Backbone as CSV, one residue per row, in Angstrom:
resi,resn,N_x,N_y,N_z,CA_x,CA_y,CA_z,C_x,C_y,C_z
1,MET,16.708,11.918,0.315,15.318,12.238,0.765,14.548,12.672,-0.155
2,PHE,13.330,12.426,-0.108,12.518,13.208,-1.243,11.054,13.156,-0.600
3,THR,10.350,14.111,-1.115,8.896,14.234,-0.568,7.908,14.095,-1.862
4,ILE,6.840,13.498,-1.563,5.731,13.188,-2.462,4.617,14.294,-2.176
5,VAL,4.153,15.029,-2.915,3.008,15.970,-2.652,1.700,15.449,-3.282
6,ILE,0.870,15.273,-2.695,-0.411,14.648,-3.054,-1.566,15.735,-2.729
7,ASN,-2.213,15.939,-3.944,-3.511,16.776,-3.779,-4.630,16.044,-3.375
8,TYR,-4.966,15.977,-2.071,-6.219,15.402,-1.471,-7.522,16.067,-1.937
9,PRO,-8.516,15.098,-2.197,-9.853,15.939,-2.657,-10.228,16.689,-1.307
10,ALA,-11.006,17.644,-1.739,-11.387,18.497,-0.641,-12.795,18.117,-0.084
11,ASP,-13.824,17.271,-0.662,-14.995,16.973,-0.105,-14.843,15.598,0.547
12,LEU,-15.812,15.335,1.499,-15.648,14.197,2.353,-15.850,12.772,1.371
13,ASP,-16.809,13.090,0.479,-17.222,11.640,-0.273,-16.050,11.327,-1.205
14,SER,-15.314,12.202,-1.722,-14.192,12.097,-2.512,-13.083,11.377,-1.745
15,LEU,-12.923,12.016,-0.678,-11.912,11.373,0.399,-12.188,9.894,0.876
16,ILE,-13.271,9.663,1.058,-13.758,8.232,1.513,-13.501,7.318,0.318
17,THR,-13.929,7.742,-0.949,-13.429,6.880,-2.120,-12.051,6.750,-2.215
18,TRP,-11.225,7.758,-1.958,-9.801,7.613,-2.192,-9.242,6.621,-1.144
19,ALA,-9.699,6.674,0.067,-9.295,5.918,1.380,-9.682,4.410,0.780
20,LYS,-10.818,4.312,0.121,-11.263,2.783,-0.364,-10.284,2.351,-1.327
21,ARG,-9.789,3.229,-2.224,-8.757,2.826,-3.231,-7.467,2.618,-2.704
22,LEU,-7.202,3.384,-1.761,-5.936,3.034,-0.971,-5.816,1.735,-0.485
23,ARG,-7.060,1.372,0.353,-7.144,0.071,0.968,-7.020,-1.024,-0.170
24,ALA,-7.728,-0.842,-1.224,-7.568,-1.984,-2.128,-6.195,-2.140,-2.741
25,ALA,-5.548,-1.013,-2.854,-4.103,-1.003,-3.326,-3.330,-1.820,-2.225
26,TRP,-3.565,-1.440,-1.141,-2.665,-2.241,-0.057,-2.925,-3.771,-0.094
27,LEU,-4.140,-3.981,-0.135,-4.702,-5.453,-0.278,-3.961,-5.954,-1.378
28,ALA,-4.071,-5.417,-2.628,-3.303,-5.931,-3.636,-1.912,-6.421,-3.617
29,SER,-1.271,-5.292,-2.705,0.142,-5.378,-2.683,0.551,-6.450,-1.567
30,SER,-0.361,-6.762,-0.715,-0.151,-7.620,0.330,-0.281,-9.112,-0.281
31,LEU,-1.312,-9.207,-1.150,-1.568,-10.422,-1.657,-0.382,-10.777,-2.789
32,THR,0.221,-9.904,-3.500,1.236,-10.055,-4.235,2.508,-10.576,-3.611
33,GLY,2.648,-9.849,-2.457,3.834,-10.125,-1.596,3.718,-11.411,-1.113
34,VAL,2.648,-11.737,-0.677,2.551,-13.338,-0.145,2.769,-14.232,-1.349
35,ALA,2.125,-13.933,-2.331,2.399,-14.967,-3.537,3.948,-14.896,-3.896
36,CYS,4.649,-13.814,-3.948,5.914,-13.800,-4.187,6.902,-14.626,-3.188
37,LEU,6.476,-14.639,-1.972,7.006,-15.313,-0.858,6.944,-16.858,-1.134
38,VAL,5.705,-17.187,-1.426,5.415,-18.803,-1.657,6.321,-19.157,-2.855
39,GLY,6.147,-18.269,-3.895,6.930,-18.522,-5.151,8.376,-18.707,-4.910
40,ALA,8.972,-17.764,-4.028,10.419,-18.012,-3.920,10.747,-19.011,-3.169
41,VAL,10.009,-19.449,-2.199,10.298,-20.737,-1.448,10.111,-21.944,-2.405
42,ALA,9.201,-21.974,-3.347,9.078,-23.231,-4.250,10.178,-23.283,-5.119
43,LEU,10.651,-22.085,-5.506,11.716,-21.861,-6.518,12.952,-22.316,-5.802
44,ALA,13.343,-21.936,-4.659,14.551,-22.250,-3.981,14.590,-23.793,-3.723
45,PHE,13.385,-24.491,-3.430,13.539,-25.968,-3.215,13.605,-26.689,-4.567
46,THR,13.432,-25.991,-5.787,13.616,-26.770,-6.974,14.804,-26.516,-7.665
47,GLY,15.651,-25.719,-7.070,16.941,-25.422,-7.400,17.191,-24.282,-8.358
48,HIS,16.265,-23.417,-8.219,16.377,-22.058,-9.044,16.807,-20.839,-8.062
49,GLY,17.887,-21.095,-7.490,18.293,-20.153,-6.490,18.136,-18.627,-6.971
50,TRP,18.724,-18.187,-8.004,18.855,-16.856,-8.411,17.500,-16.244,-8.559
51,THR,16.564,-17.037,-9.362,15.322,-16.682,-9.624,14.352,-16.445,-8.363
52,ALA,14.805,-17.331,-7.461,14.027,-17.257,-6.121,14.517,-16.103,-5.270
53,ALA,15.749,-15.769,-5.433,16.366,-14.483,-4.856,15.634,-13.260,-5.492
54,GLY,15.383,-13.077,-6.728,14.725,-12.130,-7.512,13.312,-12.060,-7.088
55,VAL,12.586,-13.046,-6.990,11.213,-13.133,-6.418,11.065,-12.637,-5.109
56,PHE,12.047,-12.954,-4.254,12.061,-12.492,-2.936,12.126,-10.980,-2.834
57,LEU,13.070,-10.556,-3.720,13.145,-9.003,-3.710,11.908,-8.337,-3.991
58,LEU,11.317,-8.992,-5.216,10.055,-8.416,-5.386,8.975,-8.421,-4.196
59,SER,9.122,-9.369,-3.319,8.267,-9.571,-2.298,8.621,-8.237,-1.329
60,ALA,9.782,-8.018,-1.170,10.369,-6.994,-0.363,9.767,-5.604,-0.885
61,LEU,9.667,-5.505,-2.174,9.416,-4.092,-2.660,7.758,-4.144,-2.576
62,CYS,7.038,-5.253,-2.369,5.559,-5.220,-1.983,5.381,-4.759,-0.784
63,GLY,6.471,-5.128,0.197,6.250,-4.925,1.613,6.595,-3.337,1.614
64,GLY,7.534,-2.749,1.017,7.746,-1.298,1.211,6.487,-0.427,0.538
65,ALA,5.833,-0.943,-0.474,4.647,-0.280,-1.062,3.728,-0.422,0.034
66,MET,3.552,-1.372,0.716,2.377,-1.550,1.818,2.719,-0.443,2.822
67,GLU,3.972,-0.238,3.325,4.268,0.725,4.262,3.847,2.225,3.872
68,GLY,4.254,2.359,2.618,3.797,3.678,2.007,2.447,3.967,1.943
69,LEU,1.680,2.876,1.588,0.359,2.896,1.426,-0.458,3.025,2.907
70,GLU,0.202,2.464,3.927,-0.383,2.693,5.220,-0.206,4.032,5.739
71,VAL,0.846,4.684,5.327,1.001,6.070,5.762,-0.083,6.945,5.080
72,LEU,-0.183,6.734,3.844,-1.274,7.456,2.858,-2.694,7.081,3.545
73,ILE,-3.020,5.934,4.049,-4.341,5.643,4.417,-4.654,6.391,5.760
74,GLU,-3.407,6.591,6.709,-3.626,6.969,7.801,-3.864,8.681,7.799
75,GLN,-3.119,9.207,6.830,-3.231,10.749,6.493,-4.679,11.019,6.057
76,THR,-5.174,10.149,5.178,-6.506,10.271,4.521,-7.631,10.082,5.565
77,GLU,-7.555,9.269,6.352,-8.529,9.024,7.531,-8.450,10.276,8.451
78,GLN,-7.105,10.843,8.766,-7.131,12.085,9.671,-7.781,13.259,8.754
79,ARG,-7.767,13.224,7.603,-8.327,14.307,6.914,-9.967,14.182,6.820
80,CYS,-10.217,12.928,6.768,-11.895,12.593,6.824,-12.193,13.152,8.187
81,GLU,-11.490,12.665,9.313,-11.909,13.035,10.650,-11.960,14.651,10.884
82,ALA,-10.953,15.194,9.994,-11.035,16.785,10.314,-12.176,17.347,9.644
83,LEU,-12.473,16.834,8.396,-13.712,17.371,7.808,-14.965,17.149,8.546
84,LEU,-15.004,15.932,9.239,-16.284,15.598,9.953,-16.404,16.319,11.293
85,THR,-15.255,16.893,11.842,-15.313,17.740,13.196,-15.194,19.108,12.815
86,ALA,-15.102,19.535,11.517,-14.982,21.014,11.312,-16.364,21.700,11.601
87,GLU,-16.033,22.940,12.107,-17.310,23.526,12.436,-18.021,24.038,11.013
88,ARG,-19.207,23.792,10.906,-19.852,24.121,9.573,-20.598,25.630,9.886
89,PRO,-20.595,26.206,8.731,-21.117,27.711,8.709,-22.647,27.702,8.777
C-alpha cells in the first residue's frame, strides 16, 4: 500500500484548470483503452495471440489509470466546492 501526496493549488481558478486537465487525461486514457481493446480483438482474430494478450493488458492499465483519475477529479471538485462555500472575510 502506498500514498500519493498531491499539492493542490490554493486558488479557485487554478483548481478549475487542474480539474479540466484531469478530465482531459481521463478522456485520453479512455480512448486509448478502447483503441487497445479493439486492437486486441483484431489481433486475436488474425492469429497474433500473444500480441493480443499484451495489448489487452495495456487496455487494463488504461482502465486502472481511469479509476485513479476519477478519484483525483472527485477530490478536486470537492476542494472547489469547499472554496466556493468558504466564508469570505
